[in-house]
Gaussian input, Z-matrix of N, CA and C with variables (Angstrom, degrees):
# hf/3-21g

backbone

0 1
 N
 C     1     B1
 C     2     B2     1     A1
 N     3     B3     2     A2     1     D1
 C     4     B4     3     A3     2     D2
 C     5     B5     4     A4     3     D3
 N     6     B6     5     A5     4     D4
 C     7     B7     6     A6     5     D5
 C     8     B8     7     A7     6     D6
 N     9     B9     8     A8     7     D7
 C    10    B10     9     A9     8     D8
 C    11    B11    10    A10     9     D9
 N    12    B12    11    A11    10    D10
 C    13    B13    12    A12    11    D11
 C    14    B14    13    A13    12    D12
 N    15    B15    14    A14    13    D13
 C    16    B16    15    A15    14    D14
 C    17    B17    16    A16    15    D15
 N    18    B18    17    A17    16    D16
 C    19    B19    18    A18    17    D17
 C    20    B20    19    A19    18    D18
 N    21    B21    20    A20    19    D19
 C    22    B22    21    A21    20    D20
 C    23    B23    22    A22    21    D21
 N    24    B24    23    A23    22    D22
 C    25    B25    24    A24    23    D23
 C    26    B26    25    A25    24    D24
 N    27    B27    26    A26    25    D25
 C    28    B28    27    A27    26    D26
 C    29    B29    28    A28    27    D27
 N    30    B30    29    A29    28    D28
 C    31    B31    30    A30    29    D29
 C    32    B32    31    A31    30    D30
 N    33    B33    32    A32    31    D31
 C    34    B34    33    A33    32    D32
 C    35    B35    34    A34    33    D33
 N    36    B36    35    A35    34    D34
 C    37    B37    36    A36    35    D35
 C    38    B38    37    A37    36    D36
 N    39    B39    38    A38    37    D37
 C    40    B40    39    A39    38    D38
 C    41    B41    40    A40    39    D39
 N    42    B42    41    A41    40    D40
 C    43    B43    42    A42    41    D41
 C    44    B44    43    A43    42    D42
 N    45    B45    44    A44    43    D43
 C    46    B46    45    A45    44    D44
 C    47    B47    46    A46    45    D45
 N    48    B48    47    A47    46    D46
 C    49    B49    48    A48    47    D47
 C    50    B50    49    A49    48    D48
 N    51    B51    50    A50    49    D49
 C    52    B52    51    A51    50    D50
 C    53    B53    52    A52    51    D51
 N    54    B54    53    A53    52    D52
 C    55    B55    54    A54    53    D53
 C    56    B56    55    A55    54    D54
 N    57    B57    56    A56    55    D55
 C    58    B58    57    A57    56    D56
 C    59    B59    58    A58    57    D57
 N    60    B60    59    A59    58    D58
 C    61    B61    60    A60    59    D59
 C    62    B62    61    A61    60    D60
 N    63    B63    62    A62    61    D61
 C    64    B64    63    A63    62    D62
 C    65    B65    64    A64    63    D63
 N    66    B66    65    A65    64    D64
 C    67    B67    66    A66    65    D65
 C    68    B68    67    A67    66    D66
 N    69    B69    68    A68    67    D67
 C    70    B70    69    A69    68    D68
 C    71    B71    70    A70    69    D69
 N    72    B72    71    A71    70    D70
 C    73    B73    72    A72    71    D71
 C    74    B74    73    A73    72    D72
 N    75    B75    74    A74    73    D73
 C    76    B76    75    A75    74    D74
 C    77    B77    76    A76    75    D75
 N    78    B78    77    A77    76    D76
 C    79    B79    78    A78    77    D77
 C    80    B80    79    A79    78    D78
 N    81    B81    80    A80    79    D79
 C    82    B82    81    A81    80    D80
 C    83    B83    82    A82    81    D81
 N    84    B84    83    A83    82    D82
 C    85    B85    84    A84    83    D83
 C    86    B86    85    A85    84    D84
 N    87    B87    86    A86    85    D85
 C    88    B88    87    A87    86    D86
 C    89    B89    88    A88    87    D87
 N    90    B90    89    A89    88    D88
 C    91    B91    90    A90    89    D89
 C    92    B92    91    A91    90    D90
 N    93    B93    92    A92    91    D91
 C    94    B94    93    A93    92    D92
 C    95    B95    94    A94    93    D93
 N    96    B96    95    A95    94    D94
 C    97    B97    96    A96    95    D95
 C    98    B98    97    A97    96    D96
 N    99    B99    98    A98    97    D97
 C   100   B100    99    A99    98    D98
 C   101   B101   100   A100    99    D99
 N   102   B102   101   A101   100   D100
 C   103   B103   102   A102   101   D101
 C   104   B104   103   A103   102   D102
 N   105   B105   104   A104   103   D103
 C   106   B106   105   A105   104   D104
 C   107   B107   106   A106   105   D105
 N   108   B108   107   A107   106   D106
 C   109   B109   108   A108   107   D107
 C   110   B110   109   A109   108   D108
 N   111   B111   110   A110   109   D109
 C   112   B112   111   A111   110   D110
 C   113   B113   112   A112   111   D111
 N   114   B114   113   A113   112   D112
 C   115   B115   114   A114   113   D113
 C   116   B116   115   A115   114   D114
 N   117   B117   116   A116   115   D115
 C   118   B118   117   A117   116   D116
 C   119   B119   118   A118   117   D117
 N   120   B120   119   A119   118   D118
 C   121   B121   120   A120   119   D119
 C   122   B122   121   A121   120   D120
 N   123   B123   122   A122   121   D121
 C   124   B124   123   A123   122   D122
 C   125   B125   124   A124   123   D123
 N   126   B126   125   A125   124   D124
 C   127   B127   126   A126   125   D125
 C   128   B128   127   A127   126   D126
 N   129   B129   128   A128   127   D127
 C   130   B130   129   A129   128   D128
 C   131   B131   130   A130   129   D129
 N   132   B132   131   A131   130   D130
 C   133   B133   132   A132   131   D131
 C   134   B134   133   A133   132   D132
 N   135   B135   134   A134   133   D133
 C   136   B136   135   A135   134   D134
 C   137   B137   136   A136   135   D135
 N   138   B138   137   A137   136   D136
 C   139   B139   138   A138   137   D137
 C   140   B140   139   A139   138   D138
 N   141   B141   140   A140   139   D139
 C   142   B142   141   A141   140   D140
 C   143   B143   142   A142   141   D141
 N   144   B144   143   A143   142   D142
 C   145   B145   144   A144   143   D143
 C   146   B146   145   A145   144   D144
 N   147   B147   146   A146   145   D145
 C   148   B148   147   A147   146   D146
 C   149   B149   148   A148   147   D147
 N   150   B150   149   A149   148   D148
 C   151   B151   150   A150   149   D149
 C   152   B152   151   A151   150   D150
 N   153   B153   152   A152   151   D151
 C   154   B154   153   A153   152   D152
 C   155   B155   154   A154   153   D153
 N   156   B156   155   A155   154   D154
 C   157   B157   156   A156   155   D155
 C   158   B158   157   A157   156   D156
 N   159   B159   158   A158   157   D157
 C   160   B160   159   A159   158   D158
 C   161   B161   160   A160   159   D159
 N   162   B162   161   A161   160   D160
 C   163   B163   162   A162   161   D161
 C   164   B164   163   A163   162   D162
 N   165   B165   164   A164   163   D163
 C   166   B166   165   A165   164   D164
 C   167   B167   166   A166   165   D165
 N   168   B168   167   A167   166   D166
 C   169   B169   168   A168   167   D167
 C   170   B170   169   A169   168   D168
 N   171   B171   170   A170   169   D169
 C   172   B172   171   A171   170   D170
 C   173   B173   172   A172   171   D171
 N   174   B174   173   A173   172   D172
 C   175   B175   174   A174   173   D173
 C   176   B176   175   A175   174   D174
 N   177   B177   176   A176   175   D175
 C   178   B178   177   A177   176   D176
 C   179   B179   178   A178   177   D177
 N   180   B180   179   A179   178   D178
 C   181   B181   180   A180   179   D179
 C   182   B182   181   A181   180   D180
 N   183   B183   182   A182   181   D181
 C   184   B184   183   A183   182   D182
 C   185   B185   184   A184   183   D183
 N   186   B186   185   A185   184   D184
 C   187   B187   186   A186   185   D185
 C   188   B188   187   A187   186   D186
 N   189   B189   188   A188   187   D187
 C   190   B190   189   A189   188   D188
 C   191   B191   190   A190   189   D189
 N   192   B192   191   A191   190   D190
 C   193   B193   192   A192   191   D191
 C   194   B194   193   A193   192   D192
 N   195   B195   194   A194   193   D193
 C   196   B196   195   A195   194   D194
 C   197   B197   196   A196   195   D195
 N   198   B198   197   A197   196   D196
 C   199   B199   198   A198   197   D197
 C   200   B200   199   A199   198   D198
 N   201   B201   200   A200   199   D199
 C   202   B202   201   A201   200   D200
 C   203   B203   202   A202   201   D201
 N   204   B204   203   A203   202   D202
 C   205   B205   204   A204   203   D203
 C   206   B206   205   A205   204   D204
 N   207   B207   206   A206   205   D205
 C   208   B208   207   A207   206   D206
 C   209   B209   208   A208   207   D207
 N   210   B210   209   A209   208   D208
 C   211   B211   210   A210   209   D209
 C   212   B212   211   A211   210   D210
 N   213   B213   212   A212   211   D211
 C   214   B214   213   A213   212   D212
 C   215   B215   214   A214   213   D213
 N   216   B216   215   A215   214   D214
 C   217   B217   216   A216   215   D215
 C   218   B218   217   A217   216   D216
 N   219   B219   218   A218   217   D217
 C   220   B220   219   A219   218   D218
 C   221   B221   220   A220   219   D219
 N   222   B222   221   A221   220   D220
 C   223   B223   222   A222   221   D221
 C   224   B224   223   A223   222   D222
 N   225   B225   224   A224   223   D223
 C   226   B226   225   A225   224   D224
 C   227   B227   226   A226   225   D225
 N   228   B228   227   A227   226   D226
 C   229   B229   228   A228   227   D227
 C   230   B230   229   A229   228   D228
 N   231   B231   230   A230   229   D229
 C   232   B232   231   A231   230   D230
 C   233   B233   232   A232   231   D231

   B1=1.4361
   B2=1.5383
   B3=1.3293
   B4=1.4617
   B5=1.5299
   B6=1.3199
   B7=1.4596
   B8=1.5256
   B9=1.3226
   B10=1.4637
   B11=1.5244
   B12=1.3274
   B13=1.4695
   B14=1.5309
   B15=1.3188
   B16=1.4682
   B17=1.5248
   B18=1.3153
   B19=1.4719
   B20=1.5204
   B21=1.3107
   B22=1.4739
   B23=1.5341
   B24=1.3389
   B25=1.4654
   B26=1.5344
   B27=1.3254
   B28=1.4493
   B29=1.5267
   B30=1.3126
   B31=1.4620
   B32=1.5156
   B33=1.3277
   B34=1.4634
   B35=1.5181
   B36=1.3269
   B37=1.4629
   B38=1.5203
   B39=1.3360
   B40=1.4602
   B41=1.5192
   B42=1.3213
   B43=1.4585
   B44=1.5322
   B45=1.3135
   B46=1.4622
   B47=1.5268
   B48=1.3168
   B49=1.4661
   B50=1.5235
   B51=1.3184
   B52=1.4643
   B53=1.5264
   B54=1.3280
   B55=1.4635
   B56=1.5229
   B57=1.3144
   B58=1.4673
   B59=1.5298
   B60=1.3222
   B61=1.4635
   B62=1.5266
   B63=1.3040
   B64=1.4599
   B65=1.5281
   B66=1.3406
   B67=1.4712
   B68=1.5280
   B69=1.3288
   B70=1.4599
   B71=1.5248
   B72=1.3133
   B73=1.4636
   B74=1.5231
   B75=1.3207
   B76=1.4531
   B77=1.5235
   B78=1.3112
   B79=1.4547
   B80=1.5155
   B81=1.3202
   B82=1.4598
   B83=1.5089
   B84=1.2912
   B85=1.4511
   B86=1.5095
   B87=1.2802
   B88=1.4630
   B89=1.5267
   B90=1.3100
   B91=1.4534
   B92=1.5246
   B93=1.3439
   B94=1.4624
   B95=1.5263
   B96=1.3240
   B97=1.4563
   B98=1.5198
   B99=1.3263
   B100=1.4595
   B101=1.5223
   B102=1.3148
   B103=1.4543
   B104=1.5214
   B105=1.3283
   B106=1.4652
   B107=1.5238
   B108=1.3108
   B109=1.4601
   B110=1.5168
   B111=1.3165
   B112=1.4537
   B113=1.5204
   B114=1.3021
   B115=1.4577
   B116=1.5194
   B117=1.3145
   B118=1.4626
   B119=1.5125
   B120=1.3040
   B121=1.4615
   B122=1.5271
   B123=1.3140
   B124=1.4598
   B125=1.5195
   B126=1.3325
   B127=1.4699
   B128=1.5237
   B129=1.3361
   B130=1.4660
   B131=1.5259
   B132=1.3211
   B133=1.4574
   B134=1.5251
   B135=1.3177
   B136=1.4636
   B137=1.5210
   B138=1.3104
   B139=1.4591
   B140=1.5375
   B141=1.3320
   B142=1.4639
   B143=1.5307
   B144=1.3172
   B145=1.4644
   B146=1.5219
   B147=1.3165
   B148=1.4622
   B149=1.5270
   B150=1.3189
   B151=1.4658
   B152=1.5269
   B153=1.3159
   B154=1.4683
   B155=1.5202
   B156=1.3243
   B157=1.4569
   B158=1.5249
   B159=1.3117
   B160=1.4639
   B161=1.5241
   B162=1.3195
   B163=1.4684
   B164=1.5298
   B165=1.3199
   B166=1.4700
   B167=1.5250
   B168=1.3177
   B169=1.4609
   B170=1.5273
   B171=1.3200
   B172=1.4684
   B173=1.5283
   B174=1.3251
   B175=1.4729
   B176=1.5248
   B177=1.3144
   B178=1.4597
   B179=1.5268
   B180=1.3233
   B181=1.4646
   B182=1.5257
   B183=1.3238
   B184=1.4695
   B185=1.5251
   B186=1.3299
   B187=1.4542
   B188=1.5089
   B189=1.3370
   B190=1.4637
   B191=1.5142
   B192=1.3316
   B193=1.4652
   B194=1.5156
   B195=1.3337
   B196=1.4598
   B197=1.5235
   B198=1.3178
   B199=1.4607
   B200=1.5245
   B201=1.3299
   B202=1.4604
   B203=1.5190
   B204=1.3223
   B205=1.4533
   B206=1.5230
   B207=1.3293
   B208=1.4578
   B209=1.5335
   B210=1.3092
   B211=1.4661
   B212=1.5339
   B213=1.3156
   B214=1.4503
   B215=1.5102
   B216=1.3356
   B217=1.4641
   B218=1.5370
   B219=1.3089
   B220=1.4525
   B221=1.5219
   B222=1.3205
   B223=1.4692
   B224=1.5146
   B225=1.3174
   B226=1.4745
   B227=1.5172
   B228=1.3279
   B229=1.4555
   B230=1.5293
   B231=1.3154
   B232=1.4757
   B233=1.5112
   A1=109.85
   A2=116.89
   A3=121.27
   A4=110.59
   A5=116.71
   A6=122.00
   A7=111.07
   A8=116.63
   A9=120.52
   A10=110.67
   A11=117.40
   A12=120.80
   A13=110.48
   A14=117.17
   A15=120.54
   A16=111.14
   A17=117.20
   A18=120.27
   A19=111.79
   A20=117.58
   A21=121.74
   A22=112.84
   A23=116.39
   A24=120.83
   A25=111.23
   A26=116.33
   A27=122.10
   A28=110.49
   A29=115.48
   A30=122.55
   A31=108.33
   A32=116.69
   A33=120.81
   A34=107.75
   A35=115.97
   A36=122.92
   A37=106.16
   A38=116.26
   A39=118.97
   A40=111.83
   A41=115.14
   A42=122.24
   A43=109.68
   A44=116.69
   A45=124.11
   A46=110.85
   A47=117.30
   A48=122.07
   A49=112.68
   A50=118.60
   A51=120.68
   A52=111.08
   A53=117.18
   A54=120.40
   A55=110.92
   A56=117.29
   A57=122.65
   A58=109.34
   A59=116.34
   A60=121.17
   A61=111.29
   A62=116.90
   A63=120.42
   A64=110.52
   A65=116.35
   A66=120.08
   A67=110.54
   A68=117.04
   A69=120.38
   A70=111.32
   A71=116.05
   A72=120.68
   A73=113.65
   A74=116.82
   A75=120.57
   A76=114.66
   A77=117.41
   A78=119.43
   A79=111.26
   A80=116.06
   A81=119.49
   A82=110.35
   A83=120.58
   A84=124.98
   A85=112.00
   A86=118.56
   A87=129.09
   A88=111.25
   A89=114.65
   A90=120.24
   A91=107.85
   A92=115.70
   A93=120.68
   A94=109.51
   A95=115.17
   A96=122.34
   A97=105.98
   A98=116.20
   A99=121.87
   A100=108.42
   A101=115.69
   A102=121.11
   A103=107.03
   A104=116.01
   A105=123.08
   A106=109.12
   A107=115.41
   A108=121.20
   A109=113.01
   A110=117.68
   A111=120.37
   A112=110.74
   A113=115.27
   A114=120.11
   A115=109.90
   A116=115.31
   A117=122.41
   A118=109.09
   A119=115.35
   A120=119.29
   A121=108.01
   A122=115.69
   A123=119.49
   A124=111.10
   A125=116.75
   A126=120.37
   A127=111.25
   A128=117.86
   A129=121.25
   A130=111.12
   A131=116.47
   A132=121.02
   A133=110.58
   A134=116.89
   A135=120.37
   A136=111.70
   A137=116.92
   A138=120.83
   A139=110.62
   A140=116.93
   A141=120.97
   A142=110.88
   A143=116.25
   A144=119.59
   A145=111.27
   A146=116.29
   A147=120.82
   A148=111.14
   A149=116.73
   A150=120.89
   A151=112.23
   A152=117.07
   A153=121.45
   A154=114.02
   A155=117.81
   A156=120.44
   A157=113.60
   A158=118.98
   A159=120.93
   A160=110.45
   A161=117.03
   A162=120.97
   A163=111.60
   A164=116.99
   A165=120.70
   A166=109.48
   A167=115.73
   A168=120.72
   A169=111.46
   A170=116.83
   A171=120.72
   A172=111.12
   A173=117.20
   A174=120.80
   A175=111.18
   A176=117.46
   A177=120.19
   A178=110.83
   A179=117.00
   A180=120.70
   A181=110.75
   A182=116.33
   A183=121.07
   A184=111.90
   A185=116.66
   A186=120.07
   A187=115.87
   A188=117.59
   A189=119.30
   A190=110.23
   A191=115.76
   A192=119.07
   A193=114.30
   A194=117.07
   A195=119.70
   A196=109.66
   A197=115.71
   A198=122.08
   A199=106.60
   A200=115.91
   A201=120.93
   A202=109.34
   A203=115.36
   A204=121.46
   A205=107.78
   A206=115.64
   A207=122.85
   A208=108.13
   A209=117.80
   A210=119.51
   A211=110.74
   A212=115.96
   A213=120.99
   A214=116.86
   A215=118.74
   A216=119.14
   A217=111.96
   A218=112.69
   A219=121.58
   A220=107.40
   A221=117.31
   A222=121.78
   A223=108.56
   A224=116.31
   A225=121.07
   A226=109.46
   A227=115.05
   A228=121.64
   A229=107.02
   A230=114.88
   A231=120.33
   A232=111.79
   D1=-42.68
   D2=-179.06
   D3=-58.38
   D4=-50.25
   D5=-177.16
   D6=-63.53
   D7=-42.81
   D8=179.95
   D9=-64.52
   D10=-46.13
   D11=179.09
   D12=-62.34
   D13=-40.10
   D14=178.76
   D15=-64.05
   D16=-43.52
   D17=-178.04
   D18=-68.07
   D19=-26.06
   D20=-179.37
   D21=-99.11
   D22=1.58
   D23=-177.00
   D24=56.41
   D25=42.56
   D26=179.99
   D27=-100.16
   D28=169.56
   D29=179.75
   D30=-108.16
   D31=131.99
   D32=174.65
   D33=-90.68
   D34=125.08
   D35=175.94
   D36=-111.28
   D37=121.46
   D38=-172.57
   D39=-155.39
   D40=161.37
   D41=169.60
   D42=-104.04
   D43=4.19
   D44=-174.03
   D45=-88.22
   D46=120.17
   D47=-179.86
   D48=-64.29
   D49=-20.14
   D50=178.46
   D51=-58.39
   D52=-40.94
   D53=179.22
   D54=-68.86
   D55=-37.00
   D56=176.31
   D57=-59.44
   D58=-50.13
   D59=-178.89
   D60=-64.30
   D61=-39.99
   D62=179.37
   D63=-64.96
   D64=-39.80
   D65=177.98
   D66=-63.46
   D67=-37.98
   D68=177.63
   D69=-64.04
   D70=-41.82
   D71=-176.28
   D72=-79.10
   D73=-40.99
   D74=-170.36
   D75=-104.31
   D76=-16.00
   D77=-176.85
   D78=74.09
   D79=-157.95
   D80=-179.21
   D81=-114.34
   D82=164.19
   D83=-0.70
   D84=-77.43
   D85=164.77
   D86=-3.73
   D87=-85.77
   D88=170.71
   D89=171.53
   D90=-83.48
   D91=155.73
   D92=-178.33
   D93=-129.72
   D94=132.35
   D95=168.86
   D96=-110.30
   D97=110.05
   D98=178.74
   D99=-96.31
   D100=127.18
   D101=176.66
   D102=-101.15
   D103=101.33
   D104=-175.20
   D105=-109.82
   D106=64.15
   D107=-176.36
   D108=-110.95
   D109=3.28
   D110=-177.34
   D111=72.76
   D112=-169.56
   D113=-179.99
   D114=-77.96
   D115=122.73
   D116=-179.58
   D117=-140.29
   D118=160.28
   D119=173.77
   D120=-70.15
   D121=161.54
   D122=177.26
   D123=-58.11
   D124=-41.53
   D125=179.94
   D126=-60.57
   D127=-43.27
   D128=178.77
   D129=-66.01
   D130=-39.89
   D131=178.84
   D132=-63.13
   D133=-48.85
   D134=-179.98
   D135=-64.52
   D136=-35.40
   D137=177.74
   D138=-64.39
   D139=-45.10
   D140=178.96
   D141=-63.33
   D142=-41.57
   D143=177.62
   D144=-65.45
   D145=-41.40
   D146=-179.97
   D147=-61.78
   D148=-42.54
   D149=-179.17
   D150=-65.99
   D151=-31.22
   D152=-174.57
   D153=-104.38
   D154=-4.80
   D155=-168.51
   D156=-59.21
   D157=-40.70
   D158=-179.50
   D159=-58.82
   D160=-43.96
   D161=179.41
   D162=-70.69
   D163=-40.48
   D164=177.75
   D165=-59.39
   D166=-49.51
   D167=-178.72
   D168=-60.89
   D169=-41.30
   D170=179.73
   D171=-62.72
   D172=-43.29
   D173=-179.05
   D174=-66.68
   D175=-43.24
   D176=180.00
   D177=-68.55
   D178=-38.22
   D179=177.67
   D180=-64.79
   D181=-33.54
   D182=178.04
   D183=-71.74
   D184=-11.12
   D185=176.39
   D186=99.19
   D187=6.97
   D188=179.14
   D189=-61.21
   D190=140.79
   D191=-173.22
   D192=-82.48
   D193=-26.14
   D194=-174.92
   D195=-142.86
   D196=120.11
   D197=176.97
   D198=-121.59
   D199=126.43
   D200=-178.59
   D201=-118.64
   D202=123.14
   D203=176.02
   D204=-94.36
   D205=113.40
   D206=178.66
   D207=-116.39
   D208=163.15
   D209=179.14
   D210=-55.66
   D211=117.51
   D212=175.82
   D213=79.75
   D214=0.41
   D215=-179.07
   D216=-158.25
   D217=161.89
   D218=176.98
   D219=-121.01
   D220=127.37
   D221=178.05
   D222=-108.55
   D223=137.50
   D224=-175.51
   D225=-129.71
   D226=135.44
   D227=173.71
   D228=-123.48
   D229=115.88
   D230=-176.96
   D231=-69.13

């Protein structure tokens, strides 16, 4: 998945820490959006994404390699 996303310049969206760690070690491409919100209902997940989406989109568009959505905050690694 990593290699395919990198070759297509796509963004990996995941709750899997493996992609987070790989982004730290290897950089981009691809970019990674890690959703680190724990177990939530779909409605809660979509609500959290909706509230943060403008900022998430701005960071990824700016080229940041790793964006992590955590409860109450967004963490960005350029």
